[in-house]
C-alpha positions in Angstrom: 135.3 95.9 151.9 133.7 92.8 150.6 130.0 92.3 151.3 128.9 89.6 153.7 126.1 88.3 151.5 126.2 87.5 147.8 122.8 87.1 146.1 123.0 85.0 143.0 120.2 85.1 140.4 120.3 82.7 137.4 118.3 84.2 134.5 117.2 82.4 131.4 114.5 84.3 129.4 113.1 86.1 132.5 112.1 89.4 131.0 108.6 89.2 132.6 109.9 88.7 136.2 113.5 89.9 136.6 112.9 93.6 137.2 110.5 92.9 140.1 113.0 90.5 141.6 115.8 93.0 141.5 113.6 95.8 142.8 112.7 93.8 145.8 116.4 93.2 146.6 117.2 96.9 146.2 114.7 97.6 149.0 116.7 95.7 151.6 117.0 97.3 155.0 120.5 95.8 155.4 122.7 96.9 152.4 125.6 94.5 153.2 125.1 92.5 150.0 126.0 92.2 146.3 123.9 90.8 143.5 125.3 88.6 140.7 122.8 88.0 137.8 124.0 85.2 135.6 122.2 85.4 132.3 122.4 82.0 130.5 121.3 81.3 127.0 118.8 84.2 126.8 116.9 84.8 123.6 114.5 87.5 124.9 115.1 91.0 126.3 116.6 89.9 129.7 120.0 91.3 128.9 118.6 94.6 127.6 116.7 95.0 130.9 119.9 94.6 132.8 121.7 97.2 130.8 119.2 99.8 132.0 119.8 99.1 135.7 122.2 101.6 137.3 123.2 100.0 140.6 126.9 99.4 141.6 125.7 96.5 143.8 124.5 94.5 140.8 127.0 92.6 138.6 125.9 90.9 135.4 127.6 87.7 134.2 126.9 85.7 131.1 127.0 82.1 129.9 126.2 81.1 126.4 124.1 78.0 127.1 121.0 77.7 129.4 121.7 75.6 132.5 120.4 76.8 135.9 122.7 74.8 138.0 125.8 75.7 136.0 124.7 79.4 136.2 124.4 79.3 140.0 127.8 77.6 140.3 129.4 80.2 138.0 127.9 83.0 140.1 129.1 81.4 143.3 132.6 81.2 141.9 132.6 85.0 141.3 130.9 85.9 144.6 132.7 87.9 147.3 130.5 87.2 150.3 130.8 84.4 152.8 127.1 83.7 152.6 125.5 82.7 149.3 121.9 83.4 148.7 120.4 81.8 145.5 117.2 83.6 144.4 115.1 82.5 141.5 114.6 85.2 138.9 110.8 84.9 139.3 110.9 85.4 143.1 110.2 88.6 145.0 111.8 88.9 148.5 110.8 91.0 151.5 112.9 94.0 152.5 114.2 92.1 155.7 115.7 89.1 153.9 119.4 90.2 154.3 118.6 91.4 157.9 117.1 88.0 158.8 120.0 86.2 157.3 122.5 88.3 159.3 120.7 87.8 162.6 119.1 84.3 162.3 121.4 82.3 160.1 123.7 81.3 162.9 126.6 78.9 162.8 124.5 75.9 163.9 122.7 76.1 160.5 124.3 75.1 157.2 121.3 75.6 155.0 118.2 77.8 155.0 115.2 78.9 153.0 112.3 81.2 153.7 108.5 80.9 153.8 106.8 81.1 150.5 103.7 82.9 149.0 102.2 82.5 145.6 102.0 85.4 143.1 98.3 84.6 142.7 95.3 85.3 144.8 93.7 81.9 144.0 92.8 80.0 147.1 94.2 76.7 145.8 97.7 78.1 145.4 97.6 79.8 148.8 96.6 76.6 150.4 99.3 74.6 148.6 102.0 77.1 149.7 100.6 77.2 153.3 101.1 73.4 153.5 104.6 73.8 152.2 105.4 76.4 154.8 104.1 74.2 157.6 106.2 71.3 156.4 109.3 73.4 156.0 108.9 75.2 159.4 108.5 71.9 161.2 111.5 70.3 159.3 109.3 67.6 157.8 110.2 68.8 154.3 113.5 70.6 153.9 112.7 72.5 150.7 113.2 75.7 148.9 110.9 78.7 148.5 112.8 80.1 145.5 115.4 81.3 148.0 118.2 79.1 149.2 120.9 80.2 151.7 124.2 78.5 152.6 127.9 79.3 153.4 130.4 79.6 150.6 133.0 77.3 152.2 130.3 74.5 152.6 129.1 75.1 149.0 132.6 74.7 147.7 133.3 71.6 149.7 130.3 69.8 148.1 131.1 71.1 144.6 127.9 73.2 144.5 124.9 72.3 142.3 125.0 69.2 140.1 124.8 70.6 136.5 123.5 67.2 135.3 120.3 67.5 137.3 117.6 69.7 135.7 114.9 69.2 138.4 115.2 68.9 142.2 118.7 70.4 142.1 117.9 72.4 145.3 116.9 69.2 147.2 120.2 67.5 146.1 122.3 70.4 147.4 120.3 70.6 150.6 120.9 66.9 151.3 124.7 67.4 150.8 124.9 70.5 152.9 123.1 69.0 155.9 126.4 67.2 156.7 127.6 70.6 158.0 124.7 71.6 160.1 120.9 72.0 160.5 118.3 73.3 158.0 116.2 76.3 158.9 113.2 78.1 157.5 113.7 81.8 158.2 110.8 84.0 159.3 110.6 86.0 156.1 108.6 85.4 152.9 109.4 85.0 149.3 106.7 85.5 146.7 107.2 83.2 143.8 105.6 82.6 140.4 102.9 80.0 140.0 103.4 79.8 136.3 104.2 76.0 136.3 101.2 75.3 138.4 99.0 77.5 136.2 100.2 75.8 133.0 100.3 72.2 134.2 97.5 72.4 136.8 97.9 71.4 140.5 97.3 67.6 139.9 100.0 67.3 137.2 102.4 69.4 139.3 101.9 67.4 142.4 102.4 64.1 140.4 105.6 65.5 138.9 107.1 66.5 142.2 106.1 63.1 143.8 107.9 61.3 141.0 110.8 63.6 141.4 111.0 62.8 145.1 111.0 59.1 144.3 113.8 59.5 141.8 115.7 61.6 144.3 115.5 58.9 147.0 115.4 55.7 145.1 116.5 56.3 141.5 118.6 58.5 139.2 117.5 62.2 139.3 119.4 62.8 136.0 116.6 60.9 134.2 113.9 63.4 135.1 112.5 65.3 132.2 111.7 68.9 133.0 110.2 71.3 130.4 111.0 74.9 130.7 108.0 77.1 131.4 108.4 80.7 130.2 
């Protein structure tokens, strides 16, 4: 019997984070899921880590070139579940994620994410994520915590993620999927890496995402330059 939920994880050089991400998924209280890890263009030990994981619920797919949107689309094309859950490889989820999806992602919603926490105890990151949670819960900002949830038929109808967009690809997909229903922020939390904030600093990060929002709404998002942080 096919699982109801397919969790898709794109992984490009994620040797520092992927094991924790997968372990958090394996702790789910609701086991009605499968996991598809799409390694793409890895030059580190990510693929070696996956070889040591003995879990029938986890499938490993491979693409030669790094492209996060293409990796997500490829995983979605191989998924068996009717609900797709895209989880970033540096994001740890709570054990009730699949349970909350099964009970709270009702048909009036076409797209959902979760609350977010930083993987750092620094107050500035906690405050930044608290504001993001408030905006998402109120629907002021329909964003992504590192976890994005949608229905497979809707995803297919909008042709999934745009592989030409290297930043803000979640926002573009959310915008397209809202034609099918509402956005919801589920009452469960994802803990995600602050590595970009730590390397760039908060001011540069906020400036970058402000520019990205402007390009999203008034320009061409394909022109955004987005350096990989690993």
